[in-house]
Every structure is written in structure tokens, then in C-alpha cells.
N, C-alpha and C positions, 0 to 999 in steps of 0.2 A: 902855333901848331898843336901844343898840348891840349888846349881848350877845344880845338876842332876835332881832335881825336876822341875827346870825351863825348862830344855830341855824336859823332860817327858811331862810337861804341854803343851808345844808348839807342840809337836808330836800328843798328844791326840787331841788338837784343830784342828790341820790339818785334822784329820780324821772326826772330828765332824762337820766341816763346808763344807764337801764335799757332796753335795746332792746325787750323783751317789752312793757313798758308803753307805749312809744312806738308799737309796732305795734298794740297792742290799742286805744289811744286815737285812732289816726289811720286807718291802712290798713284795719283790720277793719271799722270802721262805714261807711267808704265802699264797700267791697266788699259788705257786707251790704245797704245801700240800693240799690246798683246791681243786684244779684241779684234781690232781692225786687221791685224796680221792673220789671225785665225780665220776670220770670216772670208777673207779674200785669198786664201792660201793657193787656190787653183788657177789664179789669174796672172801669176807672174812666172818667170823663168827660174832656171836653176842658178844662174850666176847672181842675179838680183832677186831674192825671195820677197815674198809680201812682208815678211818681218823686217827685211832690210829696208824696204821702201818706207813702211809706216813708222819704223823705229826712228829713222832720220827725220821724216816729215812731222811727226808728232812733237819731236824735240824742238824743231824749228818753230812749230805753232806755239808750244808753250813758252819758248823764248820770246815770241812776238807778244804773248799775253803778259810778260813782265811789265809792259807799259801800264796796265791796270793795277798791278801790284805797286808800282812807283806812285801812281796817282793816290791809292788808298794810304800808303805810307806818309804822303805829303799832307794830305788834308783830312784824314780820319778824325772824327770828333775828339777821341781820347789823346790825339797827338797835338791838338791846337793849344792846350795849356803850356806844354813844352815849348812850342813855337813862340808863344808870348813871352816867356822868360828869356829866350835867346834874343828877341827883338829889343827888349829893354835893357839888354846887357851890352857892355862896350865890345862888341864883336862884330866883324863884318856880317852884314845881313844875308849875303849870298851863302853863308855857312848853312843856313836852313835847307835851301834846295840842293846844294852840292853834296851835303852829307846824305840826304834821302836818296839821291841818285846813286852815289857810291855804295851805300848800304844795300839798296835793292838790287844793284848789279852783282855785287858779291854774293849776296844770299842766293839769287837765282842761279848763278854760275855753279856754286857749291851744289845746290840741289839738282840741277840738271846734269852735271857732270857724274853725279852719283847715280842717276837714272841711266846715263849712257853706260857705265860700268855694269849695272845690273842687267841691262838689256844685252850686252855682249856676253856676259856670263851665263845667263839663263836662256836666252832665245838666239844666241849666237849671231846677233846683229853685227854686221861688219861696219866698223867706224874708221876704217883705213889702216889698221894695223900699225906699222911703223910710222905712218903719216898722220896718226891721230892727233899729234901736237898741232898740226895746221888746222884741223877741224875744230879743235878746242879753242884755238886762237881766234878764228873768224867768228865762231859762236860767241865768245866772250866779248868781242867788239860789238857784235850785233846786240847782245844783251845791254851793253852800255848805252848804245844809241836808242833803243826803245825805252830804257829807263829815263833818259833825258826827254824823250817824246811824251811819256806819261806825265811828267812833271810840267812840261811846257803847256800841255792841254789844261792842266789844273790852273796854271797861272793865267792863261788866256781867258778861260770860262769861269774862273773864280768859284768853281763848285766841283766837288768830287763826283756827285752823281751825274751831272752833265758831261764832265770830262770822260767818265767811264762809258756813258751811253754813246758818245761820239767815238771813242776809241774802239768799242765793240764793233761798230759798223766798219771802221777802217781796218781793224784786224781781220774781219771776216772776208772783206773785199780782197785784201792783200793775200789772205790765205787761199781763197778760191782761185784768184788769178795766178798765184804762185804754184798751183797744182798740189797742194798739200793733201787734199781729201781725194782727189781723182785727177787724172792727167787730162790736159786740155788738148793733146795732140790730135785727138780724133775730131775736133771741132773745126778744123780748117786752119789754114795759114794765117788768116786774119786774126782769129783769136789767139793763135800762138804768139803773134807779134804783140798783141795787146797785153798779153801776160807779162811782158817785160817791163811794164810800168811799175810792177810790184817789186820791191827790193827783195821779197821773199823768193821770187824766181831767180833772181841773181844768186842768192845764197844757196838754194837747193841744187841749181844747176852747177855751181862751182864745187859744192861738197861732192856731188856724185862724180864729177869729172876727176877730182883728186883721189877719190877712193878707188874707183874702177878703172880709170884711164891713166892715172898718174899724170894728169894734164893740169899744169899750174898756170897756163896761158892767161886765164881771166882772174886768177886768184888775187894778185896783187892789186889790179885795178879795182876789183870789187872791195877789197880791204880798204884802200885809199878813199873810195867813194863813201863807204860807211863812216870812216874817221872824219871826212869832210862834212857829212851831214850832221854828225855828232857835234862838231864845232859850231856849225851854223845854229843848230837847235839850242846849244848852250848859250850862244850869244843872244838869241831871241829871248831865252829865259831871263837874262840879265837886263834886256831892254824893257820888257813888259812887267817885270817883277816889282810889285809894290807891297811891302811886307804888311801894311795895315789891312789889306784885303783879305788875308788868310787867317786872321786870328779872331774874327768875329763869330 
């Protein structure tokens, strides 16, 4: 366990000392929520303001983008030498990808939770008040799922660039179907039903239900589905992972 913690510490510090990743995970989502909220301020009601809607949706969108961060932290060029040392050491080879997943999920959670606090303090975005712990919990589980997904894509495609290209397409499709940028309600019942193939739709629907309706009826099923998908993705990582493919 001690050796694994050392690997995890190194992976987490690699993320922490990268100024671009810090900017992308903190300043960028705050500015995006503030700009979208300001531009659409007349299009929403009093109970749910444009800042509320985009504050929540942008956080979910950035959480979804954690998958690309996980891919970068797994196969970025400067990381490969460290991976090689681990592979040739008497340690479980799964330590490489499990450490990257946990480090990325923790880093993203810390950054995004700080943005949530900042949005609440400066733009008065409603994140549930006393129920915020439920929002943070489901977001944390979602961050873990997409971190595993990012590493899984790297393992399957054996290339950071290819993995990121495919992930970008998947992220944007899920984001659009989930209604992160604009609501799909006005496009008809068929489009509304189609949107539920996106896990983002489940997430944003549940978060708004918890915050504004105090409705937890779909909260636990969504949480369990995300955990189940995470376990399946982690098992797929183990099945397809061949350490020699990721050090060349």
C-alpha cells in the first residue's frame, strides 16, 4: 500500500503543478458559467436564473471533460518514463492506471468543488443549500466514472491523441443530448426521449430535482447506475490492459 501511495502522490502532484490543467479546471469553468449566464440572463425565470442553470450545467460539462484529463495523465509523453519504471518494478501493473484514475478524480473534484463554492459566493448559484452534500456526492461519483472512461479509451486505442479525439466527440454528443448548452424540450417528445441515452441527462435532471423539488426518487438509481458503469469500465481496463503497449 505504501508503494501505491507513493505512485498516487506523484501522479497527483503532476496534475497539481501543471498551470494549464489548473486554469482549465478552475478559471475556465467559472468564466464560462459567468459569460453564458450573463448572455442569457433574460431567458430564464426568477426561481431558476440563467446563472443557476449554466452554473450547474457547466460544472457537469467540465466534469465530463475530466475524461480527457485522465487520458492525458495516463499517456502524456513525460509520464511514460515513470510508467516504465513502475512496469519493471515488482509491483502490480494495475497500479499504473488505478493511480492515474484516482489522482485525476481527486484533482478534478477539488478543482470543481472550489468552482462551485466560488459560483455560489459570487453569482449566487443555487447548489442545493443543505442538500449540497448530495450534489457533491453524485458529482464525485461521476468524476470517478469519466476518469475510468478516459483511461479505458487510452487502453483500447493505445494512443493519447486518438483517445482524446474520440472522447471529444463522445463528450459533445453527451453534452448536447444532456441539454448542457441549450434545452431540448422544444424539439419535440422524440428528441426528449433520445436525450436519455446520455448519462449527462440523468445527472442534470437528478441535480435539478434535488435542488428545486427536494425530489430524491431517481437519485439513488442514478448513483447505483454510475457506480455499476464504473465497475464495468474498470473491469474492461483490466481485461484490455497490456503494460508494454503504453511505454513505447
